[in-house]
N, C-alpha and C positions, 0 to 999 in steps of 0.2 A: 739731717742725719738721724736715724732711728735705730735704737739699740734694744735688742730682746735677750734677756737672759735666760740660760737653761741650766738647771742642775746637772743634767746629763743629756748629751746628744750621741746618737749611735749612727755608725756607718753600716748601712744595711745593703744587702744585695737586692736590688729593686725587683730583679727578675724572679726572686723567690718569694716575693710578697703577693698577697691577694690584691685585687684592684682597689678595695676600700682601704686597705692598709697604705697604699701608695699614696693615697690623698693626703697623708700626714707629712709628706715631704716638706722640709723648711728651707733647703738649700741643695743645689747640685753644684759641686765644686768643679771650677774650670782647670785648676792646677792638675788634678789626677782623676776627675770624673767620679768622685766618691758622691754618694747619696746620703744626706744627713736627715735623720728622723728623730723626733722627740720621744717616741715610744720604742721599746725594744721588741725584738722579734727573735726568738731562740734559733729558729732555723735559718735566719738570714744575717745574724749579727757577725760583723767583721771586726769592728773596733768601737770602743766607747770613750767619750771625752766628757770629763767633769768640769763643772764650773766654767762654763763658756758663754759667750755672747755672740750673737750675729749682728753686725752693724751694717745698716743699709744706708747708701749715700743717694742724694738727689741728682748728682752730676758726677762725671768722670774726673774732673779736676780735684774734687775733694777726696774721692776715692783714691787717686794716684798719689796724693799728698799723704794720706793716711798710711798706704802701703810702704812708701818710702821711709817713714819715720816710726814705724811700729812693727813688732813682731807679730806675725800672723800664723795661724794654722792652715788655712786655705782661703781662697777667694772664689768669687763666682761672678761671671759676666753673663750668665745664662738666664737670668731673671729680668723683670722690667727695669730694675735699677741694680748697679753694682753693689756687692756686698762682700764683707770679710767675715771670717770665724776667728775670734780671738779668745784667749783665756781671760777669766775674770768678769766681774760684775760692772765695774766701773771703768 
């Protein structure tokens, strides 16, 4: 399991971003297809989350166990490894 902390993450409209801005994508949510970026874009900002972490799992079993026993903001199965977005650093 790998955890990355962000002071702020932004849901941005990826279609409104320039190609080089889209390279900053850290997670694409499977739950609602939101695109999470660590940098804000005034023309594309939809929502902001503060004090959050992305937790990446090496296998589906660990991911499913975590989701069942923790409160999550969103999850993703769209990347190489399953991941969740949660509040907090620890």
